[in-house]
C-alpha positions in Angstrom: 101.4 117.8 94.4 105.0 118.7 95.3 105.4 122.3 96.2 108.1 124.1 94.1 109.8 127.0 95.8 111.4 130.1 94.3 114.7 131.2 95.8 114.7 134.7 97.4 118.0 134.7 99.2 120.7 132.5 100.9 121.6 133.3 104.5 124.3 131.0 105.6 125.7 127.4 105.9 124.1 125.6 108.8 126.4 123.8 111.2 126.3 120.1 111.9 125.2 118.8 108.5 127.5 116.6 106.4 126.1 118.1 103.2 126.7 121.7 104.4 123.0 122.6 104.2 122.0 126.2 103.6 119.5 128.4 105.4 117.5 130.1 102.7 114.5 132.4 102.2 112.1 131.1 99.5 108.7 132.0 98.1 106.0 129.4 98.5 103.4 128.8 95.8 101.0 130.9 97.9 103.5 133.8 97.6 104.5 133.6 101.3 108.2 134.0 102.1 109.5 131.4 104.6 112.8 130.0 105.7 113.9 126.6 104.6 116.9 124.3 105.1 118.2 123.4 101.6 120.1 120.1 101.2 122.8 120.2 98.5 123.9 116.7 97.4 126.7 115.7 95.0 125.5 114.7 91.6 127.0 111.2 91.7 125.4 110.6 95.1 121.9 111.6 93.8 122.4 109.5 90.7 123.4 106.4 92.7 121.1 106.7 95.7 118.1 108.8 94.6 118.5 110.9 97.8 115.9 113.6 96.9 113.3 110.9 96.2 114.1 109.1 99.4 113.7 112.3 101.5 110.3 112.9 100.0 109.1 109.3 100.2 110.1 109.1 103.9 108.3 112.4 104.7 105.1 111.0 103.1 105.6 107.7 104.8 106.0 109.4 108.2 102.7 111.2 107.7 101.1 107.8 107.1 102.0 107.1 110.8 101.1 110.5 112.1 104.8 111.2 112.7 105.6 114.9 112.4 108.1 116.2 109.8 108.8 119.7 108.8 106.9 121.1 105.8 108.9 120.0 102.7 109.3 121.3 99.2 111.7 121.3 96.2 113.6 124.1 94.6 116.0 124.6 91.7 118.1 127.6 90.6 121.3 128.6 88.9 124.2 127.5 90.9 125.9 130.9 90.5 123.8 131.9 93.5 126.0 129.6 95.6 129.4 131.3 95.0 129.3 133.3 98.3 128.9 130.1 100.3 130.6 127.3 98.5 133.9 127.1 96.5 133.8 126.5 92.8 135.1 122.9 93.1 132.2 122.0 95.4 129.7 123.8 93.3 130.9 121.8 90.2 130.1 118.5 91.9 126.6 119.4 93.0 123.5 117.8 91.4 121.9 120.2 89.0 118.3 118.9 89.5 115.7 119.8 92.0 116.8 120.0 95.6 115.1 119.0 98.8 114.1 121.7 101.3 112.5 121.4 104.7 111.0 124.3 106.7 113.4 125.8 109.2 112.3 125.9 112.8 114.2 128.4 114.9 115.0 127.2 118.4 114.6 123.5 117.6 117.1 121.3 119.6 118.7 118.1 118.5 117.3 115.2 120.6 119.9 113.0 122.3 120.0 110.4 125.0 120.6 113.0 127.6 117.3 114.8 126.8 114.6 113.8 129.3 112.2 111.3 127.8 109.4 113.4 129.1 109.7 115.4 125.9 108.3 112.4 124.0 105.2 110.3 124.6 105.7 106.5 124.8 103.7 105.9 121.6 105.8 108.4 119.8 109.0 106.6 120.8 107.7 103.2 119.7 106.4 104.6 116.4 109.6 106.4 115.6 111.5 103.2 116.3 109.1 101.2 114.1 109.1 103.8 111.3 112.9 103.7 111.1 112.9 99.9 111.1 110.6 99.7 108.0 112.4 102.5 106.1 115.7 100.9 107.1 117.1 104.2 108.4 120.7 103.9 109.6 120.9 107.6 110.5 119.1 107.9 113.8 121.5 106.0 116.0 122.8 106.6 119.5 126.4 106.4 118.4 126.3 109.5 116.1 126.4 113.2 117.0 123.1 113.9 115.3 120.0 111.8 115.9 118.1 113.7 113.2 115.2 114.1 115.6 114.4 117.7 116.7 112.6 118.9 119.8 110.5 122.1 119.5 108.1 123.2 122.2 107.8 119.7 123.6 107.1 118.3 120.1 109.3 116.3 117.9 110.2 116.6 114.2 111.9 113.9 112.2 114.5 115.1 109.7 117.1 113.7 107.3 116.1 110.5 105.6 118.5 110.1 102.7 120.1 107.0 104.2 117.0 104.8 103.9 115.6 102.1 101.6 119.1 100.7 100.6 117.5 98.5 97.9 116.2 101.6 96.1 119.3 102.8 94.3 121.0 102.6 91.0 123.0 99.5 91.8 119.8 97.5 92.7 117.8 98.2 89.5 116.8 95.0 87.8 117.7 92.8 90.8 115.3 90.6 92.6 114.9 91.8 96.2 113.9 89.7 99.2 112.0 92.3 101.3 111.6 90.0 104.2 115.4 89.4 104.3 116.1 93.1 104.0 113.8 94.0 106.8 115.0 91.2 109.0 118.6 92.1 108.6 118.2 95.8 109.6 120.5 96.6 112.5 118.2 98.1 115.1 120.7 97.8 117.9 122.1 101.3 117.3 118.8 103.1 117.2 118.4 106.0 119.6 115.3 104.3 121.2 116.2 100.7 121.3 117.4 100.8 124.9 114.5 103.0 126.0 112.0 100.5 124.7 113.8 97.5 126.1 113.5 99.1 129.6 109.7 99.6 129.2 107.4 97.5 131.3 104.5 97.9 128.9 105.6 95.7 126.0 102.4 93.7 125.6 100.5 96.3 123.5 103.6 97.8 121.9 103.3 98.3 118.1 99.6 97.5 118.0 98.9 101.0 116.8 101.7 100.7 114.3 100.1 97.5 113.0 96.9 99.5 112.2 98.9 102.2 110.5 100.6 99.6 108.3 97.2 98.3 107.3 96.0 101.7 106.4 98.9 102.9 104.2 97.4 104.8 101.3 99.3 103.7 98.2 97.4 106.2 96.0 99.3 109.1 97.7 102.6 107.5 96.7 101.3 107.1 93.2 100.8 110.8 93.1 104.3 111.4 94.4 105.8 109.2 91.7 103.9 111.2 89.1 105.4 114.3 90.6 108.9 112.8 90.4 108.4 112.2 86.7 107.1 115.8 86.2 110.2 117.3 87.9 112.7 114.7 86.6 113.5 113.5 90.1 115.3 110.1 89.9 113.7 107.3 91.9 114.6 104.1 90.1 111.9 101.5 89.6 108.4 102.4 90.5 107.5 98.7 91.0 110.4 98.4 93.5 108.9 101.1 95.7 105.3 99.8 95.5 106.2 96.2 95.9 107.9 97.0 99.2 105.0 99.0 100.5 102.5 96.3 99.5 104.7 93.7 101.3 104.6 95.9 104.5 100.8 96.0 104.4 100.5 92.3 103.7 103.1 91.1 106.2 102.2 93.6 109.0 101.8 90.7 111.4 105.3 89.5 110.8 106.7 93.1 110.8 105.2 93.9 114.2 106.1 90.5 115.7 109.7 91.2 114.6 109.6 94.7 116.1 108.5 93.3 119.5 111.4 90.7 119.3 113.8 93.5 118.8 113.1 95.2 122.1 113.1 92.1 124.3 
């Protein structure tokens, strides 16, 4: 069940995010007050790309592969609370539905190619690479300022997954999708870990663990999430589109992992 937060207060705009995310205090369902990063998307962007749904789907998918993400939740409130932080023109463009929040971790650092790889274990590197390949994430590249990968106490946290699943959007509804073609055409060359994996001398067993994760994807959990989307009026497009792709990943896991290995040769 998606956790719905109650806004307690807004601290500030956080630097570095294209959506000008906010640091907020919010009350959890257990009454605990915690700090979260609130993502505010424009209404037309959410309507076209189902960004809130994608953030949540990717967090759940990451958990299927034991990849750590911050605790996430949703929140909604009257936009008059934003007037001290955004101008009225920006506020007028914001989506009025539920917004995505992820728990704030003070002291977390942005991972980049200059951070020693000792911070990450080899299996974490290959699983992050594989995960981004299957969700078709174009926002963890080595050519951008933010890799959307945080390092905290020698652990990593994956964040920001709105630029994923390009075939799950308003423009693709009703269209036939060739999932093999979509996966095969993903541009992995810009990924933060492509070069790291290419330099590895332990490629033989690479992605074997990921293969088992694909086999074990629990579709029932995603069914529960879709029901939550319906309950909170979070747009996600066509349910069959989402499930058909996940079923394809499970069924074609041999092809997926073979392709992953080819990409780091």
